[in-house]
C-alpha positions in Angstrom: -5.1 -6.7 54.7 -1.7 -5.1 55.6 -2.1 -1.1 54.0 -0.3 1.8 54.8 -1.1 4.8 53.0 1.1 7.7 51.9 -0.3 11.1 51.9 0.6 14.9 52.5 2.9 15.6 49.5 3.1 18.0 46.8 4.9 20.9 44.8 6.8 22.8 47.3 9.2 26.3 46.3 12.8 25.4 48.4 13.2 26.3 51.8 9.5 25.5 52.6 8.4 23.0 55.1 5.7 19.8 54.2 4.3 17.2 56.4 4.1 13.5 55.5 1.4 10.8 56.6 1.6 6.8 57.1 -1.4 5.5 58.0 -1.7 1.9 58.9 -4.4 -0.5 58.7 -4.1 -4.3 59.7 -1.3 -4.0 62.2 -0.3 -2.8 65.5 1.8 0.8 64.8 3.4 -0.4 67.9 4.0 -3.5 67.2 6.5 -1.9 64.3 9.7 -0.9 64.1 8.6 1.7 60.8 10.4 4.0 58.6 10.3 6.4 55.6 12.3 5.7 52.3 12.7 8.3 48.9 13.2 7.3 45.4 14.2 9.7 42.5 13.6 8.8 39.2 16.5 7.1 38.0 18.3 6.5 41.3 17.8 3.6 44.2 15.3 3.7 47.0 17.2 5.3 50.3 16.3 5.3 53.8 15.0 8.6 55.2 14.5 8.3 58.4 13.7 5.9 60.8 12.0 5.3 64.5 11.7 2.3 66.2 8.9 0.7 68.6 10.6 2.6 71.3 11.0 6.0 69.7 14.4 6.2 68.6 15.5 7.8 65.5 18.4 7.5 63.3 18.4 10.2 60.2 20.2 10.0 56.7 23.1 12.5 57.2 20.9 14.7 54.4 18.4 15.2 56.1 19.2 15.6 59.7 17.9 18.6 60.9 15.4 19.1 58.9 13.4 16.3 58.9 12.1 15.0 61.7 10.0 11.8 62.1 6.9 10.7 65.0 4.5 8.0 65.6 0.9 8.3 67.1 0.4 4.8 67.7 -3.3 5.8 69.4 -3.8 7.0 66.0 -1.8 4.0 64.0 -0.2 6.7 62.4 3.5 7.7 61.2 4.9 11.2 60.5 7.7 13.2 58.8 8.1 16.8 59.3 9.8 18.0 56.4 11.4 21.9 57.1 14.3 23.5 54.9 13.7 21.8 51.5 15.4 21.5 48.8 15.4 20.7 45.5 17.3 17.3 45.7 14.8 16.3 47.9 12.4 16.3 44.7 11.6 12.1 44.7 8.5 9.5 45.4 8.5 8.9 49.9 7.1 5.5 50.6 6.5 4.0 54.2 7.8 0.8 55.5 6.1 -1.0 58.2 8.3 -3.7 59.4 7.3 -6.1 62.3 9.5 -6.8 65.5 9.5 -10.2 65.7 8.6 -11.8 62.8 10.4 -9.3 60.5 7.8 -9.4 57.6 8.2 -5.8 55.3 5.4 -4.0 54.2 5.1 -0.9 52.0 3.2 2.0 50.6 2.6 3.1 47.8 4.1 6.4 47.7 3.6 10.4 48.2 5.2 12.5 46.0 7.7 15.1 46.8 7.9 17.9 44.5 10.6 20.8 45.5 10.7 23.8 42.7 10.4 27.4 41.9 
């Protein structure tokens, strides 16, 4: 059974930092493209960052220069380092895995990030 478990969310002041983790089980991370998405109340889920199986990264314009996605295949874990956080970054953050060859996707349950003073 495939499981993606996000952790590391919480309440942080504007300008602060958080590091989210997504621990995968039931899949071999190296065979997946990975992504972080977020969904704020009343809004659609949106892409934040992706990292391909080969390590190529992409970012939404709104987080470029502030967020960094990385992966540790040995630990079967993907990370999202978030710096210079803003109130508009407040959302539930989700991790997604997409198999390279089959395209099958799995989502985690999400972790809440709240940026507020």
